[in-house]
C-alpha positions as CSV (number, residue, x, y, z in Angstrom):
1,X,-5.2,1.1,-23.5
2,X,-2.8,-1.8,-23.0
3,X,-4.1,-5.3,-22.2
4,X,-2.1,-5.5,-18.9
5,X,-3.6,-2.3,-17.7
6,X,-7.1,-3.6,-18.2
7,X,-6.3,-7.0,-16.7
8,X,-4.8,-5.2,-13.7
9,X,-7.7,-2.8,-13.2
10,X,-10.2,-5.7,-13.4
11,X,-8.3,-7.8,-11.0
12,X,-8.1,-4.9,-8.5
13,X,-11.7,-4.1,-8.8
14,X,-12.9,-7.7,-8.6
15,X,-10.0,-9.8,-7.3
16,X,-10.1,-13.6,-7.7
17,X,-7.9,-16.3,-6.3
18,X,-4.5,-15.1,-5.4
19,X,-5.5,-11.6,-6.0
20,X,-8.0,-11.5,-3.1
21,X,-5.5,-11.5,-0.3
22,X,-3.1,-8.8,-1.5
23,X,-6.0,-6.5,-2.7
24,X,-7.6,-6.9,0.7
25,X,-4.5,-6.0,2.5
26,X,-3.7,-2.9,0.5
27,X,-7.4,-1.7,0.7
28,X,-7.3,-2.3,4.5
29,X,-4.0,-0.6,4.9
30,X,-5.2,2.5,2.9
31,X,-8.5,2.5,4.8
32,X,-6.8,2.4,8.1
33,X,-4.7,5.6,7.2
34,X,-7.8,7.3,5.9
35,X,-9.9,6.5,9.0
36,X,-7.0,7.7,11.3
37,X,-6.9,11.0,9.3
38,X,-10.7,11.5,9.6
39,X,-10.7,10.7,13.4
40,X,-7.6,12.7,14.5
41,X,-7.3,15.4,11.8
42,X,-3.7,14.5,11.0
43,X,-1.8,12.0,8.9
44,X,-0.9,8.6,10.3
45,X,2.7,9.2,9.3
46,X,3.0,11.9,11.9
47,X,2.0,9.6,14.7
48,X,5.2,8.4,16.3
49,X,3.7,5.2,17.6
50,X,1.0,4.1,15.2
51,X,2.8,5.5,12.1
52,X,5.7,3.2,12.4
53,X,3.5,0.1,12.7
54,X,1.4,1.4,9.7
55,X,4.5,1.9,7.6
56,X,5.9,-1.6,8.6
57,X,2.7,-3.1,7.2
58,X,3.2,-1.2,4.0
59,X,6.8,-2.4,3.6
60,X,5.7,-5.9,4.3
61,X,3.0,-5.8,1.6
62,X,5.7,-4.6,-0.8
63,X,7.7,-7.7,-0.1
64,X,4.6,-9.8,-0.6
65,X,4.4,-8.4,-4.1
66,X,7.1,-10.9,-5.0
67,X,4.6,-13.7,-4.6
68,X,1.6,-14.8,-6.8
69,X,-0.4,-11.8,-7.9
70,X,-2.7,-13.3,-10.5
71,X,-3.5,-10.6,-13.1
72,X,-2.3,-7.8,-10.8
73,X,0.8,-5.8,-11.9
74,X,3.3,-5.8,-9.0
75,X,5.2,-2.8,-10.3
76,X,2.0,-0.7,-10.4
77,X,1.1,-1.8,-6.9
78,X,4.6,-1.2,-5.6
79,X,4.6,2.3,-7.1
80,X,1.3,3.1,-5.3
81,X,2.7,1.8,-2.0
82,X,5.8,3.9,-2.4
83,X,3.8,7.0,-3.1
84,X,1.7,6.5,-0.1
85,X,4.5,5.7,2.3
86,X,6.6,8.7,1.0
87,X,3.6,11.0,1.3
88,X,3.4,10.0,5.0
89,X,7.1,10.8,5.6
90,X,8.8,7.4,5.1
91,X,12.0,6.7,3.1
92,X,11.2,3.5,1.1
93,X,14.9,2.8,0.3
94,X,15.9,2.5,3.9
95,X,12.4,1.9,5.3
96,X,12.7,4.6,7.9
97,X,11.0,7.9,8.7
98,X,12.5,10.7,6.8
99,X,14.4,13.3,8.8
100,X,12.0,16.1,9.5
């Protein structure tokens, strides 16, 4: 396994310094979507009010990946955010809900 992968995994599991904020935001954003799904039995991306706000946070977090990340790998985190946003019906290139 590459050194950067190990450093990234350790930083995500136990963030320090600059890593703390971004990891906390990502975990909170994911937890919100999971909690929504458990409570309402549907995905947050299908909510035409909260889904947009949730996606906006995800797009904003993507922008924050341009800042200090410590040992976190920004490309890996960006890929995860894109996968989650896309799975919820959002086009990450134009930051809008996909046509359904």
